C-alpha positions in Angstrom: 8.0 -3.3 18.8 10.7 -1.9 21.4 11.6 1.1 20.1 12.3 4.8 21.7 9.3 6.6 21.3 10.4 9.9 21.6 13.8 9.2 18.9 10.7 7.7 16.2 8.8 10.5 16.8 11.2 13.3 16.3 12.3 11.7 13.5 8.4 11.2 12.2 8.1 14.9 13.0 10.9 16.3 11.2 10.3 14.7 8.2 6.7 15.7 7.8 7.9 19.3 8.1 11.0 19.3 5.8 13.6 20.0 8.2 17.3 19.2 8.6 19.0 18.0 12.2 21.0 20.5 11.5 18.3 23.3 10.9 16.9 21.8 14.2 19.7 21.8 16.6 20.8 25.3 15.5 17.6 26.4 16.5 17.3 24.5 19.6 20.7 25.7 20.9 22.5 22.3 20.6 25.0 20.4 18.5 24.3 18.8 15.7 26.0 15.4 17.5 24.1 15.9 21.0 20.8 16.0 18.9 21.4 13.3 16.3 21.8 11.3 19.5 18.6 12.0 20.8 17.0 11.5 18.0 18.6 7.9 17.5 17.3 6.6 20.8 21.4 7.1 21.8 21.0 9.6 24.7 18.3 10.6 27.0 17.1 14.3 26.8 16.9 16.8 29.7 13.2 18.4 30.0 14.6 21.5 28.9 16.2 20.7 26.1 13.2 18.8 24.4 10.7 21.4 25.3 13.1 23.8 22.7 12.7 21.2 20.3 9.2 20.9 20.6 9.1 24.6 20.5 11.2 24.7 17.3 9.1 22.1 15.6 5.8 23.8 16.4 4.4 20.7 18.7 3.4 20.3 21.9 6.0 18.1 24.5 3.3 15.9 24.4 3.2 14.7 20.6 6.7 13.9 21.1 7.0 11.4 24.1 3.6 9.9 22.8 3.7 6.1 22.8 4.3 4.3 19.4 0.7 2.4 18.5 1.5 -0.9 17.8 -0.3 -3.3 15.6 -0.4 -6.9 16.7 -2.2 -8.7 13.7 0.8 -7.1 10.7 1.3 -9.8 7.7 4.8 -7.9 6.3 7.0 -10.5 5.3 10.2 -11.6 3.2 11.3 -14.9 1.5 15.0 -13.7 2.1 16.8 -13.7 5.7 16.8 -9.9 6.7 19.9 -7.9 7.7 19.8 -5.7 10.7 20.0 -2.5 8.0 16.7 -4.5 6.5 14.9 -5.4 9.5 15.3 -1.9 11.1 13.8 -0.6 7.8 11.1 -3.0 8.1 10.1 -1.5 11.6 9.9 1.6 10.3 7.5 1.2 7.8 5.9 -1.3 10.6 6.0 2.1 12.7 4.6 4.7 9.8 1.9 2.2 9.2 0.7 2.2 13.1 0.7 6.2 12.7 -1.4 5.9 9.8 -4.2 3.8 10.9 -4.7 5.6 14.2 -4.5 8.8 12.3 -7.3 7.2 10.0 -9.2 6.0 12.7 -9.4 9.5 14.6 -10.6 10.7 11.6 -13.2 8.2 11.0 -14.2 8.7 14.6 -14.5 12.3 14.0 -16.4 12.3 11.1 -18.7 9.6 12.5 -17.8 7.8 9.1 -16.3 4.1 9.8 -16.8 1.5 6.8 -17.3 -1.9 8.0 -16.0 -4.9 6.5 -18.2 -6.4 4.2 -16.3 -9.9 3.3 -15.6 -10.4 6.5 -17.9 -13.7 6.3 -16.5 -14.8 3.2 -13.3 -16.4 5.3 -15.7 -19.2 6.6 -17.0 -20.4 2.9 -14.0 -21.5 1.1 -10.6 -22.1 1.7 -9.6 -22.5 -2.4 -8.4 -19.4 -3.8 -10.4 -19.6 -7.7 -13.4 -20.2 -5.6 -12.9 -17.3 -3.2 -11.9 -14.8 -6.3 -15.5 -15.7 -7.7 -17.4 -15.1 -3.8 -15.7 -12.1 -3.6 -16.2 -10.7 -6.7 -20.1 -11.6 -6.3 -19.7 -9.8 -2.8 -18.4 -7.0 -4.8 -21.4 -6.5 -6.7 -18.5 -7.5 -10.0 -20.4 -9.2 -13.0 -18.5 -12.5 -13.9 -16.6 -11.0 -16.6 -16.6 -7.2 -15.8 -13.0 -5.5 -15.7 -12.0 -4.0 -12.0 -11.5 -0.1 -13.1 -11.0 0.9 -9.8 -9.3 -1.3 -7.1 -8.4 1.0 -4.9 -11.7 2.7 -4.8 -13.9 -0.7 -5.0 -11.6 -1.9 -1.7 -12.1 1.6 0.1 -15.9 2.3 -0.9 -17.7 -1.2 -0.9 -15.5 -3.3 1.0 -14.4 -1.5 3.9 -10.3 -2.0 3.7 -8.1 1.2 4.4 -5.2 1.5 1.5 -1.9 2.9 2.1 0.8 3.5 -0.4 4.3 3.3 0.5 7.4 4.1 -1.3 10.0 1.6 0.0 13.1 0.3 -1.8 13.1 -3.1 0.9 14.4 -5.9 -1.9 10.9 -7.9 -2.8 8.5 -6.4 -0.3 6.0 -5.4 -2.9 2.6 -5.1 0.2 1.6 -5.9 3.6 -1.9 -6.4 5.4 -3.8 -6.1 8.7 -6.7 -6.6 11.1 -7.2 -3.6 13.5 -8.4 -4.7 17.2 -11.5 -4.4 16.2 -10.8 -6.6 12.9 -11.4 -3.8 10.8 -8.5 -4.6 7.6 -5.9 -2.5 5.9 -3.6 -3.3 3.0 0.0 -1.3 2.5 1.0 -1.4 -1.6 4.7 -0.2 -2.1 4.6 2.0 -4.9 8.4 2.4 -5.6 9.0 3.7 -9.3 10.9 0.5 -9.3 7.4 -2.0 -9.2 5.1 -1.4 -12.4 1.7 -0.1 -11.5 0.4 -3.3 -12.8 2.4 -5.2 -10.1 1.1 -2.5 -7.5 -2.4 -3.7 -8.9 -1.7 -7.1 -8.1 0.0 -7.4 -4.7 -3.3 -5.4 -3.7 -5.2 -8.0 -4.7 -2.6 -10.4 -3.6 -2.9 -8.9 -0.3 -6.9 -9.3 -0.5 -6.4 -13.0 -0.8 -4.7 -13.1 2.6 -7.3 -11.2 4.3 -9.4 -13.8 3.0 -8.0 -17.2 3.2 -5.8 -16.7 6.2 -7.1 -14.7 8.6 -5.7 -16.5 11.6 -1.8 -16.4 10.2 -1.3 -12.4 11.0 1.2 -12.3 13.5 3.5 -9.5 13.6 6.2 -10.7 14.6 6.4 -13.8 11.7 8.6 -12.9 8.9 9.1 -15.9 6.8 6.4 -16.7 3.9 5.2 -20.1 3.1 5.1 -20.2 -0.1 1.9 -22.3 -0.4 0.4 -19.4 1.0 1.9 -17.0 -1.6 1.1 -19.1 -4.6 -3.0 -19.3 -3.4 -2.9 -15.3 -2.7 -1.6 -15.5 -6.6 -4.2 -17.3 -7.7 -6.5 -15.5 -6.3 -5.1 -12.1 -7.5 -4.9 -13.7 -10.9 -9.0 -15.0 -11.1 -9.7 -11.6 -9.3 -8.8 -9.4 -11.2 -9.1 -11.7 -14.5 -11.7 -14.0 -14.2 -12.3 -17.0 -16.4 -15.3 -16.0 -18.1 -13.4 -12.5 -18.5 -10.2 -14.1 -20.0 -11.9 -16.3 -22.3 -14.3 -13.6 -23.9 -11.7 -11.2 -24.3 -9.3 -13.5 -25.7 -11.9 -15.0 -28.3 -13.0 -11.4 -29.5 -9.4 -10.4 -30.2 -8.5 -14.1 -31.4 -7.6 -12.8 -34.8 -4.8 -10.7 -33.8 -1.5 -11.9 -33.6 -0.9 -13.6 -30.5 1.5 -11.0 -28.7 -0.9 -8.4 -29.3 -3.7 -10.3 -28.2 -1.3 -10.8 -24.6 -0.7 -6.7 -24.9 -4.2 -5.8 -25.7 -6.0 -8.5 -22.8 -3.1 -6.6 -19.9 -4.5 -3.6 -20.4 -8.4 -4.3 -20.3 -7.8 -6.3 -16.8 -4.9 -3.8 -15.7 -2.5 -6.7 -15.3 1.1 -7.6 -15.9 2.0 -9.4 -19.1 3.3 -12.7 -17.3 -0.1 -12.5 -15.4 -2.0 -12.8 -19.1 0.9 -15.8 -20.0 0.1 -17.8 -17.0 -3.3 -17.9 -17.8 -3.0 -19.2 -21.2 -0.4 -21.9 -19.6 -3.0 -22.4 -16.7 -5.4 -23.3 -19.8 -2.7 -25.6 -21.4 -2.9 -23.3 -24.2 0.4 -22.5 -24.8 4.1 -23.9 -22.6 6.9 -22.0 -22.4 4.6 -19.1 -22.7 7.2 -16.2 -21.0 10.3 -17.6 -22.8 8.4 -17.4 -25.9 6.2 -14.1 -25.6 10.2 -12.4 -24.9 11.8 -13.9 -28.2 8.6 -13.1 -30.4 8.6 -9.5 -28.5 12.0 -8.6 -28.8 11.8 -9.5 -33.3 8.3 -7.7 -33.7 9.4 -4.5 -31.4 13.3 -5.0 -31.5 13.3 -4.5 -27.6 14.0 -7.1 -24.9 12.2 -7.0 -21.8 14.5 -7.9 -19.3 14.6 -6.2 -15.6 11.0 -6.8 -14.8 10.1 -4.3 -17.5 6.5 -4.0 -18.2 5.1 -4.0 -22.1 2.6 -1.2 -22.5 3.0 -0.2 -18.9 0.1 1.6 -17.0 -0.1 5.0 -15.8 0.3 5.9 -12.4 -3.4 7.9 -12.9 -4.8 4.2 -13.4 -4.0 3.3 -9.4 -4.7 5.5 -6.5 -6.1 5.7 -3.3 -8.4 8.1 -2.5 -10.5 8.0 0.7 -8.0 9.3 3.8 -7.7 12.2 1.0 -11.2 12.2 1.4 -11.4 12.4 5.1 -8.8 14.9 5.4 -10.6 17.3 3.2 -13.9 16.5 5.2 -12.1 17.3 8.6 -10.5 20.4 7.7 -13.2 22.3 5.7 -15.3 21.7 8.9 -12.8 22.7 11.0 -12.7 19.3 12.9 -8.9 19.2 12.5 -6.3 22.4 11.6 -4.4 23.0 8.3 -0.9 21.7 10.1 -2.9 18.7 11.1 -4.1 18.3 7.9 -0.5 18.5 6.8 0.8 15.7 9.0 -2.0 13.6 8.3 -1.3 13.5 4.5 2.5 13.4 4.8 2.9 16.6 3.2 4.8 19.9 3.9 3.1 23.2 4.3 3.7 24.3 0.8 2.0 21.0 -0.6 -0.5 21.2 1.7 -1.7 24.7 0.5 -1.4 24.1 -2.6 -3.9 21.2 -2.3 -6.5 23.4 -0.6 -5.9 26.1 -3.2 -7.0 23.4 -5.4 -10.1 22.5 -3.4 -11.1 25.7 -3.5 -10.5 26.3 -7.1 -13.2 23.7 -8.1 -16.5 24.7 -6.6 -19.2 21.8 -6.3 
């Protein structure tokens, strides 16, 4: 990735511990500018200063100079040309994902609890997104009209896919996916408050489509996302989350409702956005200009408009969460395979938050 490992590691460790540059510089006997230049990779630190900084951070010097793990098969692209600042932020996200994956793999190895990618063979069966959606659901033992209650849990436990949540305001960036060196897949989802939970769920299904339909397209140095591949992934996500049989059944059962209420009801059942439901109506040729008509009718009916990507009757955060990494951390911590500070580092939380979580574990006995 062409980055300075000392600079990256210092920023990563400092951020995890919730410390600022000025405090570290003062405790290390350095000027704020001197420390800042080291963290930015503009200055090469003396070994003596590096040791002082390591002591202040409470880590070994080896952790500061450790090489940055690299991912060769990352699919992390944008339709727009990126500015230098956006490229740097993109690179930082890729670095964070690489460390997250390294931590995840180490935990699995220490606990002898590695998952197998159970959808691996599907990529050889079809390139049609609708057919792939059907095959994927069958492989995951889902009924043809069954709503997916917990998509993260389903993909983590039954499909063997690692899932990471991160928060980024990078424009039009919803997610990423990758294959590890042993072809184990992982998906990252942007859970920024600016993105609806419905969109986040759809992104997870969208990235699953890339893993199944476009396995050979994973190259970390590419930034342009082909429109055709994006449209195919959207089709897969729509039919994976809301299969045709399921949609037809739901719509028929509630056809006595005002069509606006039927859209809102259907989107809640299958945890998709209202636009996903509307596009399905158009795909079935049941209605034209559905989005314009819906927004106009919604405003008349409820007195509110749907501009600025607003989602009507939105899902809550509790409707979408990943938990396998947290489960592994707890298991490793309670079996004394990792320390409290290591658990805190892997979960990217400070000591106070980690202590509260551990106390919550101990509160509920099982």
